[in-house]
Backbone as ProteinMPNN parsed JSONL, in Angstrom:
{"seq_chain_A": "XXXXXXXXXXXXXXXXXXXXXXXXXXXXXXXXXXXXXXXXXXXXXXXXXXXXXXXXXXXXXXXXXXXXXXXXXXXXXXXXXXXXXXXXXXXXXXXXXXXXXXXXXXXXXXXXXXXXXXXXXXXXXXXXXXXXXXXXXXXXXXXXXXXXXXXXXXXXXXXXXXXXXXXXXXXXXXXX", "coords_chain_A": {"N_chain_A": [[85.845, 76.133, 167.433], [83.573, 77.387, 165.17], [81.407, 80.109, 165.094], [77.868, 81.004, 164.49], [76.558, 83.868, 162.854], [74.68, 86.131, 163.931], [71.238, 86.136, 162.197], [70.271, 88.777, 161.729], [72.329, 90.036, 161.626], [74.013, 89.56, 159.826], [72.819, 90.082, 157.472], [72.647, 93.066, 157.611], [75.449, 93.638, 157.17], [75.673, 92.938, 154.302], [74.164, 94.58, 153.204], [75.222, 96.709, 153.8], [77.519, 96.457, 152.0], [76.483, 96.155, 149.263], [75.735, 98.531, 149.748], [77.668, 100.205, 149.34], [78.25, 100.128, 146.81], [75.825, 100.827, 144.848], [75.659, 103.253, 146.218], [77.809, 104.674, 144.159], [76.75, 103.96, 141.624], [74.339, 105.016, 141.829], [75.183, 108.114, 141.881], [76.593, 108.557, 139.548], [74.529, 108.496, 137.26], [72.935, 110.496, 138.637], [74.801, 112.571, 138.325], [74.97, 112.655, 135.174], [72.102, 112.798, 134.904], [71.955, 115.437, 135.784], [73.677, 116.85, 133.838], [72.415, 116.268, 131.158], [69.886, 117.59, 131.898], [71.266, 120.57, 132.673], [71.676, 123.984, 130.468], [72.888, 123.905, 126.707], [75.773, 124.441, 125.798], [77.183, 127.618, 124.374], [78.326, 127.44, 120.371], [81.095, 128.73, 119.778], [82.243, 130.736, 116.818], [83.775, 129.622, 114.344], [87.683, 130.717, 113.373], [88.55, 133.7, 111.627], [89.453, 133.369, 108.311], [92.69, 133.996, 106.9], [93.856, 135.673, 104.196], [95.867, 134.464, 101.658], [98.838, 135.276, 100.184], [99.009, 134.689, 97.084], [101.616, 132.715, 95.251], [103.891, 132.942, 92.62], [106.186, 130.246, 91.382], [109.128, 130.882, 90.351], [110.77, 129.096, 89.172], [110.455, 127.418, 86.998], [111.519, 127.136, 84.39], [113.785, 126.531, 84.831], [116.529, 123.844, 84.702], [115.367, 121.0, 86.08], [116.545, 119.77, 89.608], [116.186, 117.436, 90.121], [116.77, 115.291, 87.958], [118.991, 113.608, 85.884], [121.392, 115.312, 84.108], [122.042, 113.94, 81.215], [119.144, 113.792, 80.961], [117.92, 115.716, 81.071], [118.446, 117.129, 78.393], [117.0, 115.565, 76.491], [114.202, 115.772, 76.985], [111.191, 117.032, 75.49], [109.68, 120.026, 75.309], [107.259, 121.043, 76.879], [104.735, 122.596, 76.68], [104.246, 121.789, 73.904], [101.355, 120.974, 72.078], [100.153, 117.501, 71.874], [102.911, 116.893, 70.962], [103.973, 114.641, 72.01], [103.772, 111.121, 71.387], [102.776, 107.618, 71.781], [104.182, 105.173, 69.636], [102.564, 103.414, 67.644], [102.798, 101.729, 65.368], [105.655, 100.406, 65.525], [107.489, 97.832, 65.984], [106.489, 95.416, 69.235], [109.745, 95.07, 71.226], [111.289, 92.434, 73.147], [111.58, 92.752, 76.107], [109.621, 94.665, 76.418], [107.117, 93.481, 77.277], [107.132, 93.684, 79.95], [106.722, 94.939, 83.407], [108.485, 97.345, 84.448], [109.403, 97.308, 86.964], [109.597, 94.707, 87.228], [112.047, 94.062, 86.389], [115.337, 93.421, 86.479], [118.531, 95.136, 86.621], [121.744, 94.302, 85.919], [124.277, 94.493, 84.847], [127.049, 95.323, 82.989], [128.16, 95.031, 79.606], [130.934, 95.175, 76.988], [130.955, 94.874, 73.588], [133.724, 93.634, 71.594], [133.811, 95.759, 69.383], [133.214, 97.834, 70.42], [130.497, 98.562, 71.523], [128.022, 99.345, 73.752], [126.073, 96.85, 76.105], [123.759, 96.26, 78.026], [123.06, 93.82, 80.601], [119.848, 92.565, 81.452], [118.01, 90.915, 83.639], [115.292, 88.95, 83.764], [111.586, 88.198, 84.918], [111.615, 85.501, 84.735], [114.54, 84.752, 85.515], [115.73, 84.502, 83.05], [118.37, 86.004, 81.353], [118.739, 89.567, 79.428], [119.831, 91.164, 76.547], [120.745, 94.423, 76.341], [120.542, 97.867, 74.384], [121.566, 101.204, 73.762], [118.506, 103.281, 72.801], [116.981, 100.972, 72.186], [114.134, 99.083, 73.895], [112.075, 99.284, 76.492], [110.033, 97.863, 79.517], [106.116, 98.94, 80.15], [105.747, 101.179, 78.826], [106.676, 102.123, 76.673], [109.295, 102.247, 77.225], [112.134, 104.236, 76.087], [115.722, 103.385, 75.617], [118.497, 105.53, 76.945], [120.496, 106.171, 77.914], [123.469, 104.427, 79.489], [124.725, 103.303, 82.417], [127.522, 102.508, 84.618], [126.331, 101.633, 86.719], [123.054, 102.057, 85.958], [120.729, 102.122, 83.907], [118.997, 104.746, 82.05], [116.204, 106.124, 80.731], [113.625, 106.985, 78.779], [110.002, 107.214, 79.243], [106.887, 106.926, 77.604], [104.061, 108.454, 78.87], [100.611, 108.607, 79.629], [99.208, 111.754, 80.359], [97.26, 114.183, 82.099], [95.439, 115.378, 80.197], [94.629, 114.07, 78.733], [96.74, 113.316, 76.797], [99.774, 112.565, 76.041], [103.052, 112.678, 78.139], [106.328, 112.578, 78.493], [108.095, 111.241, 80.079], [111.35, 110.432, 82.305], [112.797, 107.996, 83.592], [114.094, 105.184, 85.646], [116.349, 102.208, 85.425], [117.983, 100.965, 88.03], [120.808, 99.259, 89.233], [120.392, 96.682, 91.384], [122.685, 96.278, 92.985], [124.907, 98.083, 94.667]], "CA_chain_A": [[84.71, 76.268, 166.672], [83.468, 78.682, 164.532], [79.644, 80.355, 165.578], [77.238, 81.855, 163.33], [75.883, 85.489, 163.376], [72.919, 86.206, 164.216], [70.642, 86.622, 161.103], [69.933, 90.156, 161.493], [74.049, 90.951, 161.615], [74.756, 89.044, 158.505], [71.9, 91.207, 156.751], [73.475, 94.318, 157.936], [76.67, 93.515, 156.588], [75.387, 92.178, 153.445], [73.149, 95.45, 152.763], [76.273, 98.01, 153.453], [78.45, 96.103, 151.246], [75.747, 96.454, 148.43], [75.032, 100.26, 149.653], [78.992, 101.041, 148.598], [78.184, 100.105, 145.23], [74.714, 101.648, 144.524], [75.846, 105.184, 146.089], [78.494, 105.133, 143.206], [75.838, 104.232, 140.365], [73.713, 106.212, 141.579], [76.246, 109.567, 141.877], [77.124, 108.721, 138.22], [73.239, 108.208, 137.312], [72.686, 112.186, 139.165], [75.532, 113.379, 137.53], [74.362, 112.518, 133.883], [71.18, 113.311, 134.466], [72.573, 117.211, 135.698], [74.663, 117.431, 132.61], [71.562, 116.397, 130.208], [69.338, 119.154, 131.995], [71.682, 121.77, 131.996], [71.552, 124.274, 129.174], [73.776, 123.658, 126.542], [76.799, 126.144, 125.876], [77.255, 128.288, 122.969], [79.7, 127.404, 120.086], [82.05, 129.472, 119.729], [82.502, 130.969, 115.731], [85.201, 129.632, 113.502], [88.233, 131.829, 113.087], [88.412, 133.953, 109.899], [90.353, 132.827, 107.208], [93.417, 134.721, 106.356], [94.306, 135.887, 103.089], [97.314, 134.579, 101.766], [99.37, 136.084, 98.968], [99.645, 133.834, 96.012], [102.702, 132.376, 95.355], [104.45, 132.027, 91.748], [106.914, 129.609, 91.322], [109.386, 131.536, 89.294], [111.808, 128.435, 88.704], [109.814, 126.324, 86.583], [112.022, 126.977, 83.156], [115.031, 126.139, 85.059], [116.702, 122.365, 84.713], [115.291, 119.721, 87.98], [117.399, 119.065, 90.376], [116.194, 115.745, 90.519], [116.981, 114.864, 86.897], [120.599, 114.014, 85.607], [121.848, 116.193, 82.722], [121.717, 113.334, 80.205], [118.135, 112.948, 81.063], [117.242, 116.979, 81.053], [117.88, 117.4, 77.444], [116.334, 114.804, 75.706], [113.023, 115.851, 77.535], [110.388, 118.493, 74.703], [109.084, 121.134, 75.608], [105.636, 120.756, 77.812], [103.607, 123.459, 75.968], [104.514, 121.354, 72.487], [100.433, 119.975, 72.161], [99.976, 116.209, 71.12], [103.507, 116.213, 70.217], [104.458, 112.921, 71.992], [103.07, 109.729, 71.429], [103.916, 106.072, 71.438], [104.457, 104.787, 68.191], [101.808, 101.863, 68.02], [103.529, 101.084, 64.182], [106.996, 100.087, 65.925], [107.426, 96.41, 66.541], [107.181, 95.55, 70.291], [110.59, 94.298, 71.51], [111.121, 91.98, 73.778], [111.588, 93.578, 77.48], [108.538, 95.982, 76.686], [105.903, 92.449, 78.2], [106.906, 93.439, 81.695], [106.721, 96.298, 84.436], [110.05, 97.632, 84.963], [109.933, 96.946, 88.18], [109.493, 93.141, 87.115], [112.735, 93.793, 85.15], [116.439, 93.645, 87.476], [119.45, 95.326, 85.974], [122.71, 93.218, 86.074], [125.327, 95.09, 84.201], [127.286, 96.131, 80.99], [129.129, 94.451, 79.043], [131.225, 96.161, 75.687], [131.024, 94.36, 72.413], [134.774, 94.017, 70.795], [133.577, 96.807, 68.396], [132.593, 99.353, 71.279], [129.303, 98.966, 71.513], [128.026, 98.965, 75.174], [124.733, 96.716, 76.172], [123.4, 96.261, 79.471], [122.155, 92.979, 80.819], [118.748, 92.895, 82.448], [117.167, 90.085, 83.951], [113.858, 88.575, 82.954], [110.868, 87.491, 85.953], [112.241, 84.239, 84.496], [115.645, 84.422, 85.385], [116.931, 85.044, 82.22], [118.596, 87.427, 80.876], [118.65, 89.531, 77.947], [121.162, 92.463, 76.479], [119.874, 95.929, 75.599], [121.434, 98.77, 74.299], [120.829, 102.53, 73.817], [117.511, 102.927, 71.69], [116.033, 99.822, 72.588], [112.895, 99.966, 74.671], [112.08, 98.203, 77.356], [108.592, 98.43, 80.218], [104.816, 98.471, 79.253], [105.346, 102.338, 78.665], [107.364, 102.506, 75.638], [110.42, 103.081, 77.48], [113.375, 103.952, 75.538], [117.039, 103.459, 76.796], [118.777, 106.971, 76.265], [121.994, 106.423, 78.42], [123.463, 103.212, 80.176], [126.07, 103.788, 82.997], [127.586, 101.357, 85.155], [124.681, 101.259, 87.752], [121.829, 101.991, 85.961], [119.692, 102.323, 82.799], [118.036, 105.642, 81.862], [115.419, 105.704, 79.97], [112.68, 107.992, 78.825], [108.86, 106.69, 78.578], [105.872, 107.797, 77.528], [102.891, 107.699, 79.679], [99.507, 109.484, 79.773], [99.158, 113.026, 81.261], [95.903, 114.532, 82.708], [94.94, 116.043, 79.775], [94.186, 113.081, 77.595], [97.701, 112.917, 76.323], [101.091, 111.616, 76.249], [103.98, 113.723, 78.27], [107.591, 112.081, 77.932], [108.783, 111.004, 82.036], [112.489, 110.134, 82.552], [112.713, 106.479, 84.662], [115.437, 104.561, 85.68], [116.53, 101.245, 86.347], [119.025, 101.056, 88.872], [121.146, 97.998, 89.866], [120.401, 96.164, 92.957], [123.99, 95.953, 94.338], [125.787, 99.52, 93.753]], "C_chain_A": [[84.096, 77.802, 165.998], [81.818, 78.709, 164.505], [79.549, 81.297, 164.721], [77.055, 83.157, 163.589], [75.187, 85.138, 163.678], [72.122, 86.634, 162.428], [70.503, 88.267, 160.593], [71.639, 91.129, 161.178], [74.447, 90.744, 160.304], [73.767, 90.049, 157.551], [72.206, 92.434, 156.265], [74.771, 94.375, 157.083], [76.468, 93.262, 154.901], [74.781, 93.586, 152.589], [74.111, 96.501, 152.455], [77.012, 97.682, 152.32], [77.488, 96.584, 149.862], [75.556, 98.071, 148.452], [76.142, 100.965, 148.647], [78.27, 101.277, 146.822], [76.855, 100.713, 144.734], [74.644, 103.246, 144.653], [77.067, 105.045, 144.77], [77.567, 105.473, 141.833], [75.131, 105.181, 140.861], [74.094, 107.914, 141.789], [76.378, 109.39, 140.576], [75.66, 109.28, 137.314], [72.904, 109.912, 137.233], [73.334, 112.87, 138.03], [75.107, 113.405, 135.751], [73.299, 113.103, 133.865], [70.846, 115.28, 135.028], [73.185, 117.48, 134.022], [73.594, 117.184, 131.353], [70.607, 117.619, 130.485], [69.809, 120.637, 132.259], [71.96, 122.415, 130.783], [72.953, 124.24, 128.33], [74.423, 125.315, 126.199], [76.746, 126.297, 124.108], [78.04, 127.682, 122.334], [80.321, 128.344, 119.457], [81.914, 129.467, 117.699], [83.888, 130.471, 115.185], [86.294, 130.974, 113.409], [88.306, 132.421, 111.474], [89.796, 133.392, 109.347], [91.078, 134.102, 106.73], [93.696, 134.537, 104.991], [95.5, 135.743, 102.961], [97.58, 134.729, 100.511], [99.249, 134.885, 97.76], [100.93, 133.944, 95.421], [103.242, 131.792, 93.949], [105.455, 131.719, 91.48], [107.734, 129.991, 90.064], [110.618, 130.522, 88.378], [111.902, 126.846, 87.594], [110.667, 126.1, 85.029], [113.267, 126.537, 83.652], [114.634, 124.481, 84.846], [116.167, 121.983, 86.38], [116.416, 119.522, 88.063], [117.502, 118.129, 90.371], [116.607, 114.902, 89.167], [118.703, 114.629, 86.533], [120.643, 114.669, 84.192], [121.768, 115.349, 81.539], [120.189, 112.904, 79.618], [117.494, 114.403, 79.983], [117.256, 117.32, 79.746], [117.108, 116.817, 76.517], [114.547, 115.019, 75.866], [112.497, 117.0, 75.986], [109.798, 119.457, 75.49], [107.618, 121.176, 76.018], [104.528, 121.653, 76.763], [103.399, 123.011, 74.013], [102.549, 120.28, 72.477], [100.35, 119.04, 71.383], [101.455, 116.327, 70.098], [104.281, 115.187, 70.344], [102.988, 111.918, 71.928], [103.477, 108.844, 71.22], [103.309, 105.693, 69.625], [104.241, 103.446, 68.077], [101.986, 101.058, 66.338], [104.559, 100.147, 64.662], [106.148, 98.578, 66.666], [107.929, 96.31, 67.741], [108.957, 94.595, 70.41], [110.164, 93.825, 72.613], [110.706, 92.17, 75.41], [110.48, 94.627, 77.702], [106.864, 94.809, 77.318], [106.346, 92.412, 79.877], [107.423, 94.687, 82.433], [108.056, 96.774, 84.684], [110.668, 97.423, 86.271], [110.029, 95.072, 88.543], [111.335, 93.026, 86.887], [114.425, 93.953, 86.409], [117.807, 94.174, 86.5], [120.728, 94.929, 86.655], [124.08, 93.613, 85.733], [126.239, 95.185, 83.05], [128.332, 95.212, 80.941], [129.524, 95.396, 77.371], [131.99, 95.299, 74.751], [132.853, 94.603, 72.245], [134.523, 95.272, 69.99], [133.324, 98.001, 69.513], [131.363, 99.454, 71.539], [128.825, 98.547, 73.031], [126.27, 98.7, 74.919], [124.81, 96.598, 77.522], [122.44, 95.467, 79.255], [121.313, 92.958, 81.805], [117.699, 91.512, 82.289], [115.773, 90.048, 84.027], [113.393, 88.221, 84.6], [111.723, 86.643, 86.172], [113.798, 83.58, 85.371], [116.729, 84.499, 84.082], [117.17, 85.861, 81.938], [119.063, 87.585, 79.427], [119.99, 90.471, 77.807], [120.261, 93.108, 75.346], [120.65, 96.543, 75.315], [120.9, 100.028, 74.164], [120.058, 102.823, 72.308], [116.595, 101.629, 71.684], [114.925, 100.057, 73.262], [112.363, 98.667, 75.826], [111.058, 98.682, 78.465], [107.421, 98.197, 79.339], [104.869, 100.086, 78.654], [106.322, 103.389, 77.685], [108.677, 102.994, 76.104], [111.622, 103.357, 76.662], [114.65, 104.363, 75.589], [117.475, 105.065, 76.294], [120.369, 106.747, 76.841], [121.607, 104.746, 79.168], [125.0, 103.604, 80.942], [126.291, 102.752, 83.545], [126.426, 100.721, 86.218], [123.665, 101.656, 87.443], [121.279, 102.095, 84.478], [119.044, 103.585, 82.911], [117.145, 105.485, 80.853], [113.979, 107.125, 79.608], [110.912, 107.132, 78.012], [108.096, 107.459, 78.525], [104.602, 107.644, 77.972], [101.379, 109.164, 79.733], [99.396, 110.584, 80.773], [97.53, 113.143, 81.524], [94.912, 115.179, 81.504], [94.709, 115.03, 78.624], [95.235, 113.213, 76.174], [98.464, 112.431, 76.725], [102.122, 112.734, 76.73], [105.515, 111.993, 78.13], [107.981, 112.396, 79.503], [110.02, 110.107, 81.573], [111.878, 108.868, 83.838], [114.194, 106.092, 84.647], [115.513, 103.199, 86.087], [118.008, 100.705, 86.877], [119.312, 99.239, 89.392], [121.061, 97.55, 91.378], [121.181, 96.355, 93.894], [124.977, 97.386, 93.353], [127.052, 99.423, 94.197]], "O_chain_A": [[84.244, 78.962, 166.385], [81.082, 77.808, 164.103], [80.361, 82.096, 164.254], [77.45, 83.576, 164.676], [74.847, 83.961, 163.799], [72.664, 87.438, 161.668], [70.602, 88.765, 159.472], [71.93, 92.248, 160.755], [75.117, 91.56, 159.671], [74.404, 90.849, 156.865], [72.146, 92.882, 155.12], [74.944, 95.324, 156.318], [77.5, 93.529, 154.284], [74.95, 93.624, 151.37], [74.123, 97.136, 151.401], [77.214, 98.613, 151.54], [77.947, 97.616, 149.373], [75.294, 98.755, 147.462], [75.974, 101.757, 147.72], [77.98, 102.215, 146.08], [77.203, 101.358, 143.745], [74.115, 104.12, 143.966], [76.832, 106.157, 144.299], [77.506, 106.515, 141.179], [75.249, 106.295, 140.352], [73.222, 108.781, 141.828], [76.23, 110.526, 140.126], [75.7, 110.374, 136.75], [72.679, 110.528, 136.191], [72.814, 113.503, 137.111], [74.988, 114.53, 135.266], [73.152, 113.968, 133.001], [69.922, 116.045, 134.749], [72.901, 118.44, 133.306], [73.844, 117.918, 130.397], [70.45, 118.514, 129.654], [69.108, 121.642, 132.144], [72.46, 121.715, 129.902], [74.016, 124.46, 128.909], [74.039, 126.483, 126.246], [76.463, 125.589, 123.142], [78.838, 127.081, 123.054], [79.842, 128.723, 118.388], [81.558, 128.419, 117.16], [84.96, 130.918, 115.592], [85.844, 132.119, 113.376], [88.16, 131.776, 110.436], [90.854, 133.098, 109.903], [90.48, 135.077, 106.276], [93.793, 133.398, 104.534], [96.337, 136.367, 103.614], [96.756, 134.401, 99.658], [99.826, 133.92, 98.261], [101.393, 135.035, 95.091], [103.217, 130.573, 93.773], [106.169, 132.68, 91.196], [107.367, 129.651, 88.94], [111.208, 130.872, 87.356], [112.666, 125.895, 87.427], [110.522, 125.012, 84.473], [113.979, 126.072, 82.763], [113.549, 123.903, 84.8], [116.473, 122.499, 87.455], [117.24, 119.214, 87.203], [118.583, 117.567, 90.547], [116.783, 113.703, 89.381], [119.544, 115.444, 86.912], [119.835, 114.401, 83.303], [121.365, 116.006, 80.579], [119.871, 112.232, 78.636], [116.956, 114.395, 78.876], [116.211, 117.888, 79.428], [116.516, 117.527, 75.704], [113.744, 114.543, 75.063], [113.372, 117.694, 75.469], [109.499, 119.118, 76.635], [106.832, 121.411, 75.1], [103.583, 121.103, 76.2], [102.743, 123.603, 73.156], [102.518, 119.097, 72.817], [100.421, 119.297, 70.181], [101.437, 116.034, 68.902], [105.043, 114.716, 69.499], [101.805, 111.994, 72.258], [104.498, 108.773, 70.537], [102.365, 105.955, 68.88], [105.039, 102.524, 68.242], [101.416, 99.993, 66.1], [104.429, 98.996, 64.245], [105.136, 98.303, 67.311], [109.075, 96.673, 68.006], [109.208, 93.615, 69.709], [109.169, 94.235, 73.211], [109.632, 91.764, 75.854], [110.329, 95.299, 78.722], [105.798, 95.311, 77.676], [106.08, 91.573, 80.738], [108.41, 95.329, 82.074], [108.62, 96.038, 85.493], [111.844, 97.369, 86.631], [110.347, 94.435, 89.547], [111.893, 91.975, 87.203], [114.295, 94.866, 87.224], [118.043, 93.427, 85.549], [120.859, 95.164, 87.856], [125.018, 93.076, 86.322], [125.65, 95.025, 81.98], [129.1, 94.757, 81.789], [128.701, 96.068, 76.75], [133.174, 94.984, 74.862], [133.328, 95.637, 72.713], [135.539, 95.96, 70.101], [133.285, 99.159, 69.096], [130.999, 100.59, 71.843], [129.224, 97.478, 73.491], [125.451, 99.358, 74.279], [125.849, 96.816, 78.146], [121.465, 95.592, 78.515], [121.676, 93.236, 82.947], [116.959, 91.16, 81.37], [115.11, 91.04, 84.331], [114.239, 88.005, 85.468], [112.477, 86.588, 87.144], [114.058, 82.425, 85.708], [117.959, 84.538, 84.054], [116.402, 86.81, 82.096], [119.478, 86.782, 78.591], [120.917, 90.552, 78.614], [119.605, 92.82, 74.345], [121.76, 96.217, 75.737], [119.701, 100.112, 74.43], [120.532, 102.72, 71.177], [115.525, 101.546, 71.082], [114.576, 101.235, 73.327], [112.38, 97.438, 75.753], [111.026, 99.909, 78.554], [107.415, 97.596, 78.265], [103.915, 100.312, 77.909], [106.617, 104.583, 77.739], [109.209, 103.97, 75.575], [112.271, 102.314, 76.578], [114.884, 105.571, 75.61], [116.865, 105.675, 75.415], [121.329, 107.155, 76.188], [120.565, 104.12, 79.365], [126.027, 104.017, 80.404], [125.537, 101.818, 83.275], [125.909, 99.61, 86.336], [122.902, 101.805, 88.398], [122.358, 102.183, 83.894], [118.402, 103.682, 83.958], [117.385, 104.598, 80.035], [113.663, 108.014, 80.399], [110.702, 106.701, 76.878], [108.166, 108.552, 79.087], [103.947, 106.711, 77.508], [101.481, 110.384, 79.862], [99.491, 110.325, 81.972], [96.72, 112.284, 81.176], [93.747, 115.467, 81.779], [94.625, 115.508, 77.493], [94.885, 113.223, 74.994], [98.308, 111.756, 77.742], [102.231, 113.714, 75.992], [105.408, 110.822, 77.764], [108.129, 113.51, 80.004], [109.904, 109.239, 80.708], [110.931, 108.895, 84.623], [115.134, 106.485, 83.957], [114.826, 102.868, 87.053], [118.895, 100.168, 86.214], [118.52, 98.363, 89.738], [121.634, 98.079, 92.331], [120.954, 96.539, 95.09], [125.417, 97.578, 92.219], [127.908, 100.214, 93.801]]}, "name": "protein", "num_of_chains": 1, "seq": "XXXXXXXXXXXXXXXXXXXXXXXXXXXXXXXXXXXXXXXXXXXXXXXXXXXXXXXXXXXXXXXXXXXXXXXXXXXXXXXXXXXXXXXXXXXXXXXXXXXXXXXXXXXXXXXXXXXXXXXXXXXXXXXXXXXXXXXXXXXXXXXXXXXXXXXXXXXXXXXXXXXXXXXXXXXXXXXX"}
């Protein structure tokens, strides 16, 4: 049989168990009050900025290592202002209604006369053939070279000075 604890002993046990919790809360509140009442610490001034000598990039007149040599010769000098403009009178070709990212280069065929054609798949799955000199993409992309693995073209895109610049671009075969 279980004996009942006297009421006084039960109250003492309950008070001691709650006192442990209130002690921790009271200590935290006291620490927070001490922190709030302590004087603020001065902030260290930021470090002095070092003067850095200007860097002059001297290789800007050299060929870009990121472009194939076939595209480098076709770029116009950037100092000829307003010389690059899209031809708005030229009739648009069928593949100029698609972004380059929507088109897929599928391969190359050669006609009996020796003319090389690239096969480009449209988003609807149909395939069109293009040759050097044709245009594809939304940015007046003129095809300048067809290789077994990619189509190299030059696009005319707006630049930051309200003009246009020629930018090399490639449509690469997904299967290399």
